C-alpha positions in Angstrom: 119.9 77.5 89.9 119.4 80.2 92.5 116.0 81.1 91.0 114.3 78.1 92.7 115.7 79.0 96.1 114.6 82.6 95.7 111.1 81.4 94.6 110.8 79.3 97.8 111.6 82.4 99.9 109.2 84.6 98.0 106.5 81.9 98.4 106.8 82.0 102.2 106.7 85.8 102.1 103.7 85.7 99.8 101.8 83.3 102.1 102.5 85.7 105.1 101.2 88.7 103.1 98.1 86.8 102.0 97.5 85.7 105.6 97.7 89.3 106.7 95.4 90.4 104.0 92.8 87.8 104.9 93.0 88.7 108.6 92.5 92.4 107.6 89.5 91.5 105.5 88.0 89.4 108.3 88.5 92.2 110.8 87.1 94.7 108.4 83.9 92.6 107.8 83.2 92.1 111.5 
């Protein structure tokens, strides 16, 4: 079941992307 392992990696990457997006929004509002 490689899918689960890949999902974990994608999850970490998604969190990083979300964090970047949030930071961009915060910087944009200020």
